[in-house]
N, C-alpha and C positions, 0 to 999 in steps of 0.2 A: 420495456427493456429490463432484462435480468442481468445482474452482475454475480459471476461465480468466481469466488476466491478459493484458492488452495495453495498447499505448501507450508502450512504452519507445521509446528512439531515442538519436540524438546530437543534442546542442544546445550552443550556445555558452554561456558563462558569462553569467548575467544573463538568460538566457531561461526559457522555460516549457514543462511537458510536462504531460500529463493521463493518469494511469494509470486503468484500469478493471479491475475483477474481477467476474466473473459467475458465479454459482453455477448448478450444472445443475438444482438443485431447491432447495425451501426446507429450511433446515437446522432440524431439531427442536431446541427449547430451547437455541437459540444464545445465548451471552452477549456476543458481540461480534465484530466483524471489523476487520481493519486490515492494514497493510503493514509488513513488515521489509525491512531492507537488509543486504546482505552485500557488503562491499568486499573486494577481493582481499587474501587473507592475514589477514582479520579474522573476528571472530565476526558472526553474524547479530544485528542489533539492531533494536529497536522504532523505527519511524518515526512512525507515526500510528495511532490506534485510536479506534473508535466502539462504544460499548457498546449494548446492546439497549435502553436507555432514551434513547439519544441523546447522552449525555455523551461528550465526545471528550478525548483526550489525545495530547500529542505529544512526540517526542524533542527534548531541549534544542537540539540543533543545527538543527532545522527550524521550531521556535516562530516564528510570525509570517510565515513564507514558504510553508508548506504548509497545505492545508485539505482535511481528509477529509470526505466526504459519503456519503449513501447514498440508494438507491431500494428501499425495502422490496418494492414491487409487482413490480419488475424484478429483484429479487434481485442487485442490483449495489452495489459500494462503489467509489468514485472517489477519487483523490488528485490534487488540483490542485497542482503543484509550481511556484512562481513563484521569481524571483530565484535561479536555480539557480547553485551554485558547484561547482568540480572536485571537492571533497570529497564532493559528492552522489553522486559515481560509484558504481555497484555494480549488483548484480543485487537487484531488488525483488520480493519474495514477498508474495503475498496469503495471508492466513491468517484462519480462522474456528475459534473455540472453543465447544464445547457440552459438555453433560454426557455426550454419546456419544463425545467425541473431539476431536481436532485435525485440522483440514483445511488443506492446503496447496496453493497453485497452482504452476505449473511455474516461475515467475520470468520476469521480463522485464528485459533490460538497459537501464540508463540510463547515458550517458556524457555528462559535461560537460566541454567543452574550454575551455581557458583562453585 
């Protein structure tokens, strides 16, 4: 299974971006999918997650500004990012977890200028 992320770019503070992650095929026994962020010199942190039952969770710093959604039929997960801040800058990675393993996308750069 390959995950293809897209939608990153450069935006001014207060702006919006939408990231998408498409799986090359259905992931057997997937427990959830989501997005992680890695800022320069920092660890990769969870941004948003959607479980297979539809329940979502968010990192504290993005709660209320980001929204994760999915399209099961199209095998995609999206992240709508609003009210972006410079501290949201980083490489965003799509991730899927299943009983068969952990899958990662190639990462997409998001840069928020002040």
